Structure formats: structure tokens, C-alpha cells
Backbone as JSON, one array per atom type, in Angstrom:
{
  "sequence": "MVSRIITAGKFGFQAIIRECREELGIELDKNDITFIGSVISTNKKGDIINNYFNEYYIASKEVDEAKLQLQEEVSEVKWIDKDEIIDKIKDNYNGITDKEGC",
  "N": [[0.85, -1.15, 0.0], [0.74, 2.05, -0.99], [1.12, 5.34, 0.23], [0.09, 8.75, 0.88], [-0.13, 12.04, 2.11], [-2.52, 14.27, 1.05], [-2.77, 17.48, -0.28], [-5.05, 20.31, -0.11], [-7.19, 20.69, -2.9], [-6.07, 18.76, -4.49], [-6.3, 15.4, -5.87], [-7.06, 12.02, -4.9], [-6.46, 9.99, -6.8], [-4.45, 11.16, -8.29], [-2.39, 11.24, -6.45], [-1.88, 8.49, -5.98], [-0.93, 7.65, -8.45], [1.42, 9.23, -8.65], [2.83, 8.38, -6.3], [3.21, 5.62, -6.74], [4.97, 5.76, -8.89], [7.15, 7.22, -7.72], [7.83, 5.73, -5.34], [7.95, 3.04, -6.11], [8.7, 2.83, -8.75], [6.85, 2.28, -10.7], [4.98, 3.02, -13.5], [1.91, 4.43, -13.8], [-1.31, 5.2, -15.22], [-4.41, 7.06, -15.2], [-6.29, 5.22, -16.14], [-5.37, 2.8, -15.22], [-6.08, 2.45, -12.6], [-8.54, 1.81, -10.03], [-11.03, 3.12, -8.05], [-11.82, 1.99, -4.81], [-12.86, 2.43, -2.29], [-13.36, 4.33, 0.79], [-12.23, 5.83, 3.89], [-12.87, 7.48, 6.91], [-10.95, 8.93, 9.42], [-9.65, 9.67, 12.72], [-6.93, 10.99, 14.46], [-5.62, 11.35, 17.58], [-3.35, 13.1, 19.56], [-2.44, 14.07, 22.51], [-3.24, 17.43, 22.8], [-3.55, 17.76, 20.13], [-5.42, 17.19, 17.26], [-5.89, 15.28, 14.46], [-7.67, 14.95, 11.52], [-8.55, 12.62, 9.04], [-9.19, 11.73, 5.65], [-9.26, 8.91, 3.98], [-8.5, 7.36, 0.92], [-8.89, 4.45, -1.12], [-7.43, 2.49, -3.66], [-7.32, 0.15, -6.38], [-4.7, -0.99, -8.33], [-4.26, -2.02, -11.6], [-2.08, -3.6, -13.5], [0.37, -5.06, -15.58], [3.41, -5.98, -14.19], [6.89, -6.15, -14.09], [8.55, -7.69, -11.65], [11.3, -7.68, -11.22], [12.08, -5.26, -12.16], [11.22, -3.36, -10.39], [11.72, -0.39, -8.54], [12.51, 0.13, -5.59], [12.13, 2.51, -3.04], [13.78, 3.81, -0.08], [11.87, 4.16, 1.94], [10.05, 2.15, 1.53], [8.98, -0.76, 2.92], [8.25, -3.36, 2.26], [7.06, -5.35, -0.51], [4.07, -6.65, -1.59], [2.05, -8.72, -3.45], [-1.39, -8.83, -4.01], [-4.13, -10.81, -4.69], [-6.93, -9.96, -6.71], [-9.51, -10.96, -5.93], [-9.0, -11.61, -3.26], [-8.49, -9.08, -2.12], [-10.96, -7.86, -2.5], [-12.55, -9.48, -0.85], [-11.45, -8.75, 1.65], [-12.21, -6.06, 1.75], [-15.01, -6.3, 1.82], [-15.19, -7.42, 4.3], [-15.09, -5.34, 6.19], [-12.69, -3.96, 5.61], [-10.73, -5.63, 6.62], [-7.5, -6.49, 7.5], [-6.43, -4.68, 5.75], [-6.54, -2.12, 6.78], [-6.69, -0.75, 10.09], [-8.78, 0.85, 10.55], [-12.27, 1.7, 10.57], [-14.35, 0.94, 7.85], [-16.18, 3.0, 5.48]],
  "CA": [[0.0, 0.0, 0.0], [1.46, 3.31, -0.99], [0.28, 6.36, 0.87], [0.55, 10.12, 0.81], [-1.08, 13.07, 2.55], [-2.86, 15.09, -0.11], [-3.14, 18.85, 0.08], [-6.31, 20.81, -0.66], [-7.19, 20.91, -4.34], [-5.51, 17.59, -5.18], [-7.17, 14.24, -5.87], [-6.41, 10.78, -4.5], [-5.92, 9.24, -7.93], [-3.19, 11.81, -8.67], [-1.38, 10.84, -5.47], [-1.51, 7.09, -6.17], [-0.09, 7.6, -9.65], [2.72, 9.81, -8.3], [3.53, 7.58, -5.3], [3.67, 4.37, -7.37], [6.16, 6.11, -9.68], [8.25, 7.63, -6.85], [8.21, 4.73, -4.35], [8.11, 1.7, -6.67], [9.16, 2.86, -10.13], [5.76, 1.8, -11.56], [4.28, 4.08, -14.21], [0.47, 4.21, -13.95], [-2.15, 6.33, -15.61], [-5.73, 7.01, -14.57], [-7.0, 4.02, -16.6], [-4.82, 1.63, -14.53], [-6.52, 2.39, -11.21], [-9.97, 1.78, -9.75], [-11.39, 3.51, -6.68], [-12.53, 0.88, -4.16], [-13.5, 2.81, -1.04], [-12.76, 5.41, 1.58], [-12.34, 5.73, 5.34], [-12.63, 8.7, 7.68], [-10.33, 8.58, 10.68], [-9.15, 10.75, 13.57], [-5.76, 10.63, 15.25], [-5.46, 12.32, 18.68], [-2.12, 13.03, 20.36], [-2.52, 15.22, 23.42], [-4.2, 18.45, 22.37], [-3.56, 17.82, 18.67], [-6.37, 16.27, 16.62], [-5.79, 15.24, 13.0], [-8.74, 14.24, 10.85], [-8.11, 12.14, 7.74], [-10.09, 11.07, 4.71], [-8.39, 7.98, 3.26], [-9.06, 6.72, -0.26], [-8.21, 3.22, -1.5], [-7.5, 2.18, -5.08], [-6.66, -1.04, -6.9], [-3.97, -0.75, -9.57], [-4.22, -3.22, -12.45], [-1.07, -3.41, -14.53], [1.43, -6.06, -15.61], [4.63, -5.39, -13.67], [8.04, -7.05, -13.95], [9.06, -7.47, -10.29], [12.74, -7.43, -11.27], [12.3, -3.86, -12.54], [10.76, -2.45, -9.35], [12.76, 0.49, -7.99], [12.01, 0.43, -4.26], [12.78, 3.58, -2.29], [14.1, 3.36, 1.27], [10.69, 4.14, 2.82], [9.26, 0.97, 1.22], [9.45, -1.85, 3.78], [8.04, -4.62, 1.56], [6.1, -5.36, -1.61], [3.27, -7.86, -1.56], [0.99, -8.74, -4.44], [-2.63, -9.39, -3.47], [-5.1, -11.18, -5.7], [-8.12, -9.11, -6.74], [-10.58, -11.55, -5.12], [-8.61, -11.49, -1.85], [-8.67, -7.7, -1.66], [-12.4, -7.62, -2.45], [-13.03, -10.13, 0.37], [-11.02, -7.92, 2.79], [-13.05, -4.86, 1.75], [-16.33, -6.71, 2.28], [-15.05, -7.74, 5.72], [-14.76, -4.08, 6.87], [-11.28, -3.62, 5.34], [-9.92, -6.51, 7.46], [-6.16, -6.75, 7.0], [-5.95, -3.55, 4.94], [-6.37, -1.01, 7.71], [-7.4, -0.98, 11.35], [-9.87, 1.83, 10.63], [-13.57, 1.19, 10.13], [-14.72, 1.41, 6.5], [-17.45, 3.74, 5.34]],
  "C": [[0.9, 1.23, 0.0], [0.54, 4.35, -0.38], [0.93, 7.73, 0.76], [-0.53, 11.02, 1.38], [-1.28, 14.0, 1.36], [-3.3, 16.46, 0.36], [-4.44, 19.25, -0.61], [-6.17, 21.07, -2.16], [-6.62, 19.76, -5.15], [-6.49, 16.42, -5.05], [-6.38, 12.99, -5.53], [-5.79, 10.03, -5.65], [-4.61, 9.84, -8.41], [-2.06, 11.36, -7.74], [-0.95, 9.4, -5.69], [-0.64, 6.92, -7.4], [1.32, 8.1, -9.34], [3.5, 8.91, -7.34], [3.99, 6.24, -5.87], [4.93, 4.63, -8.21], [7.35, 6.39, -8.76], [8.73, 6.51, -5.93], [8.54, 3.36, -4.94], [8.69, 1.68, -8.08], [8.13, 2.33, -11.1], [5.05, 2.99, -12.18], [2.82, 3.69, -14.42], [-0.17, 5.42, -14.61], [-3.54, 6.1, -15.03], [-6.51, 5.75, -14.95], [-6.52, 2.75, -15.9], [-5.36, 1.46, -13.12], [-8.03, 2.44, -11.09], [-10.19, 2.15, -8.29], [-12.2, 2.4, -6.05], [-13.17, 1.26, -2.83], [-12.75, 3.9, -0.31], [-13.05, 5.19, 3.06], [-12.09, 7.11, 5.93], [-12.04, 8.28, 9.02], [-9.84, 9.81, 11.42], [-7.99, 10.21, 14.39], [-5.56, 11.73, 16.3], [-4.16, 12.06, 19.41], [-2.1, 14.28, 21.25], [-3.61, 16.17, 22.98], [-4.33, 18.54, 20.85], [-4.5, 16.75, 18.12], [-6.2, 16.4, 15.12], [-6.92, 14.39, 12.46], [-8.28, 13.87, 9.44], [-9.27, 11.58, 6.95], [-9.2, 10.22, 3.82], [-9.14, 7.38, 2.08], [-8.22, 5.5, -0.61], [-8.48, 2.91, -2.97], [-6.85, 0.83, -5.34], [-5.97, -0.61, -8.2], [-3.9, -2.07, -10.34], [-3.25, -2.96, -13.59], [-0.06, -4.55, -14.43], [2.73, -5.38, -15.19], [5.71, -6.47, -13.59], [8.68, -6.75, -12.6], [10.55, -7.15, -10.28], [13.05, -5.97, -11.59], [11.78, -2.87, -11.5], [11.94, -1.66, -8.8], [12.3, 0.97, -6.62], [12.83, 1.53, -3.6], [12.96, 3.12, -0.85], [12.91, 3.35, 2.21], [9.78, 2.95, 2.57], [9.82, -0.21, 2.02], [9.27, -3.21, 3.11], [7.07, -4.41, 0.42], [5.39, -6.69, -1.55], [2.16, -7.74, -2.59], [-0.22, -9.44, -3.83], [-3.59, -9.62, -4.63], [-6.34, -10.3, -5.58], [-9.24, -9.66, -5.87], [-10.27, -11.45, -3.63], [-8.84, -10.07, -1.33], [-10.15, -7.35, -1.57], [-13.0, -8.26, -1.2], [-12.66, -9.3, 1.61], [-11.87, -6.65, 2.89], [-14.44, -5.2, 2.29], [-16.34, -7.04, 3.77], [-14.53, -6.51, 6.49], [-13.27, -3.74, 6.78], [-10.32, -4.44, 6.19], [-8.57, -6.81, 6.8], [-5.6, -5.65, 6.11], [-5.62, -2.37, 5.86], [-7.1, -1.36, 9.0], [-8.55, 0.0, 11.54], [-11.16, 1.22, 10.09], [-13.93, 1.79, 8.78], [-16.03, 2.16, 6.49], [-17.94, 3.61, 3.92]]
}
């Protein structure tokens, strides 16, 4: 899962395309990704409250694993079958995130 905080005026699909290129060396375009859901979450640390709106996408593209260009912030790469990810989404995002799906 690649992730990025998106600033006002930007879209989630733009971030996933950019992050896949920067973190993995995978070139995607808008036709390679499908929006699959979103989650609203809040993170509280002392007096600081951060509210997040998380979007999730599936990328569908043939990728040669030997050509991946992993950046140092990437801890691992795991391929997940489409049916497996759909089952996790139907099960309240079980195994994808600890946040409750909406």
C-alpha cells in the first residue's frame, strides 16, 4: 500500500499515480486504477487532533518485479489477488487497515 497526505485541491488518484512512480518505479495512468472505497479517521495526540479522509485504489497493470525500484521508505512489496482484496473490503477492510470502513 502506498500512501501520501494530499493537500487541498488535489485528488487521491493523482497521489496514487505519483507515489507508485516515486516509491516503486511503476508508471500508472488514470486508466490503470480503480477507486474501491474510503475511510474517515481521527488521530489524537494530546491536544492535537488530526482528521483524515483515506481513499483506496486497486492498480491493475502487468509489472516485472525485477524492474521495481524500491525507495528506502518501502518496507516490503506484496501482491494481493483481486478476489482477496475484495473479500477484505467486504469484511470491513480486514487486514488492509485498522480503521472502520465507510
